[in-house]
N, C-alpha and C positions, 0 to 999 in steps of 0.2 A: 559490196552491196549491203552486207550486214552493218557496216559502219554508217551508211546513209540511214538505214532503218533505226539504228541506235540514236543518231542525232535527232531524227524526227520524233522519236519517243521522248527524248529529253525536252524538246520544245513543247510537246503536248503536256508533259507533266507540269512544267512551269505555268503554262496557260491555265490548266485546271486548278492549280493551287491559288493563282491570283483570283480566279472566279470564286473559289471556295471561301477565301478570306473576305471578299466583298459581301458574299451572301451571309456569312456568319455574323457580320456586324449588324445585320438587320433583324436577327432573330428576336432580340429583346423588344424592339419597337413593334414588330408585328404581333408578338405575344401580348404586349400591353394593349394594343388596339383591339385584339380579339377578346380580352377580358372585360373591356369597358361596355357597360350596358346603358349608361346615361348619355344622351345625345350631347349635352353641354360639355361633359368631360371629354368625349371623343373629339369634339370640335376644338377644344383647347389643346389637346394632344397634337392634332393635325396642324394647328397654327404654329405651335412651338417647333415643329419638325418639318415644316413645308419645304424650306430650302434643302434640308438634308434628304428628304424623300426624292425631290426632283433631281438632285445631284446623283443619288444612288441609282436611280433608273438609268441615267446615262452611263454610269460605270458598269452596271450589270450588262447592258446592251453591248458595250464595247468589249467586255471580257468574254461574253458569249460568242461574239463574232471571232475573237482570237482563238477560242477553243475549237469552234467549228472549222476554221481554216487549218489549224494544226492537226485536227483529226483527219481532215481530207488528205493532207500531205502524208500523214502517217499511213493511211490506208493505201495510197498510191505506192509508197515505198515497199509496203508488204506485198502488194501485187507484183512488183518487179523483182521480188526475191527469186534467186536462182533455185530451181527445184533440186539441184544437186548439192546445195549447201548442206553441210553436216547439221544434223538435228533440225532440219527445216520444219518438220512437223511440230516439234516442241516450240519453235519460234513463232510459228503461225498461231498456235494455240494461245500463247501469251498475247499476241497481237489482238486476237479476238476478245480476250478478257479485258485488256486495256481499253479497247474500243467500246465495249459494253459499259465499262465504268464511266467513260467520258460521256456517253450518251445519257446515262442515268443522271449525271451531274447537270447536263444541259436541261433535262426534264425538270429537275428540282429548281434550277434557276428560273425557268419559265414560270413555274408556280409562284415563286416569290415575286417575280416581276409583275405578274398579273395582280397580286395582292397590293403591291405598291401603286400600281396604276389606278386601282379602285379607290385607294386612299387619296390619291392626287385628284381624281375626278370629283370625289365627294367634297374635298376642300374647295375646289373651284366653283362647285355648284352652290356652296353655302356662303362664299365671300363676294360681296358686291364689288363693282368696279371701283378702283381707287381714284379718288379725286382730292385736290387741295381746296380748302375753303377759307374765305376771309369774311369777317363779321364787322359791320360798320360800328362806329362809336355809339350811336344811339341804340343799336341792338345790344351792345355790351351792357349799357345802363339798364336796359329792360330785363336782361337775363340775370342780373345780380340778385341772388337769393331766391330765384324762381325756377331756374332750370331752363334748358334750351327750348322746351316746349312753349315758353312764353315769348320767344323772339318775334318781333313785329316786322323787322326788316329782312328781306330775303338774303340768303348767302349767295356769293358769287364765286364761281370756279376761276382760279387764277392760273395763268401760265407761269411756270417757274423760271422762264427765261426773261420775260419783260415785266412780270408782276402785274399784268393786265388781264381782264376777263374777256369773255366772249369768244375765245378760241382755245383749242388744245395746244400743247407745246409743239406737236408735230406741224401745226399750221401757223406757227408764229412767223409774222412778216417783219417784225422789228429785229429779230435775230434769225435771218433766213438760212445761213450756211451752216454746215456741220462743224467747221472749224470755229466759228463764232460761238456756237452753242457749247462746244467743249470748253472754251475759255470761260464762259459764264459759269459752268458747272465747277470748274476749278476755283474761280474767284469766290464763289459763294460756298465752297466746300460742300457741294451737294452730291448725293449718291448718283452715279452714272446710270443706275438701273431704274430708279423711280423718281429721282429729283428731290428726295427728302434729305434732311440733315440728320446727323447723329450716327451714321453707320456708313460702311464701305459697300461697294457693289458686290463684293464677295460674301458679305453678310446679309444681303438684302433678301427678304422673304417674298418679294413680289414676283409676278410671272415673267415669262420670257418675252423677248422682242416679238411683235406681231408680224414682222416681215420675214425674218430669217429663223425665228423660233429658237434663238440661242439666248443664254443668260449672260448678264454682265453689262448690258447697255440698254438704254431706253429706245423705243421705236423711233423717236425723233432724231436720233443720232446714228441710226443704222447705216452702214456703208452702202447697203443696197437700196436705200431710200432715194427718192428724187427730190432734190433741193432746188428752190427758186434761185435763179441767177441774181447776183447782187448788182450787176450792171447789164443794161440792155444795149447791145451795139446797134448803131444806126448805119444804114447803107445809103449811098447817094447813087442815083441813076442818071446817066447822061441823057440829054434830050434826043441825041442822035441815035442812041442805042435802041435796039428793037426788043420788044417784050419777048421773053422766052416762051415757047409753046408750053401749055399746061402738061404737067407730068401725068402719065397714064396711071401710075400707081402711087399711092400715098407713101411717104417715107416713114411716117409715124407708125409705130407698132405698139400694141398694148404691152405693158410691162408684164412679164410672166411672173407668176407667183410660185415660189419654191415650195414644193411638197416634200414633207418629211415622211419617211416610212420607217417603221420599226420591224426588224426581223424577228419573228416569233417562232418558237419551236413548240410543237404539240406536246402535251403532257399525257403520258400514257399511264401514269400511276397516280393514285390519290395523293393530293398535296398534304393531307393530314398524316400520311405515313412518312413524311420527310424527316430524316434524322441527320444530325450533323456529328461528325467525329471530332475529337479534340485535336488530333494530329493532322498534319497535312496529307493530302492524297498523294500516294506514291504509286506510280505505274511500274510494273515489273516486265 
């Protein structure tokens, strides 16, 4: 029984150390944001670190879930400890101390996660929706030496699949299937997350897919999206066949929207009191 408790303690220790390392990497960024009083400097900081902030939020959430699960298994193993085990009272006292340390770590992680979410929301509120624009030749002549404010011709939003205006990439009918769109992205060397050139999807600072809320691909190529069929099959009906009775229930169902939830832990201590140790957390 003590062997099981010892193995559970080891798993909890490793989970806590992973979470602690993830949190420690964010101290400098959070401190820099807290010291900035100028709105323009703060916006520049958030723009430079947008992808990093979004990625770290995912890592902290994953590590917190791992610690929470390891702590639960550790507590179950302690509850199943035989009362006749030698020095059982000392063992249970150590279990209580280790559990308290893990709970405190989860509280500190929740505080950092809350700060990162505020930074993420602030960035999204200040950043307009991304669009691609094309300028006509006559407009380019008008803008020379005068600035964009002197443009006479309106700009047109272009689909990065067909290079035509009037529709979003998700609604492109010239390149309707997911496979065709991926081929266009490869051929044009475009980012799979935003459709721009010059960077990879892993380096993209744009937002997540609007359908599955995951990073790394554009909404127009999401596996969960509904794509228009490239061919429409036709059916022939014999004149001698009888019309089928109407169905009582419609077979079409509205597509469900995936909801994402974040598991949050309540913070019982002031986040300003959070201190990080230089060494890894070791449970005894």
